[in-house]
C-alpha angles and dihedrals in degrees: 000000000000091000090052092050091050091049092051092046092047091049092050091048092048091049091050092049092048092049092049093046093050091048092049093048090057092053117088120219117221124208125217095263093052090045091051090051092049092049093038094231131116117270088235090064090055091048092049093049091046089051096051094039099246099111108116100208116071112229130214113237114212106180103304093336121102118207137169129216112245089227091057090052092047090050091050092051094052115101112264093246091057094052119099 
């Protein structure tokens, strides 16, 4: 019985990891220069706002690199009445 429970739990965990991994692989990560170009503002403005805590889009930090999910940027760019 215990072996069967472990197998079921392992299978569910594996399925969840695969789903998450596939979803993450589809998502593009944007660096600060690309984000600045998209928003039509200087990268220094983004850095300053990140530094003082007023930047509205949460970044991912990968080592020293700072990146943003493309879906987070798209959500930010939607008009406020379309956001949910």
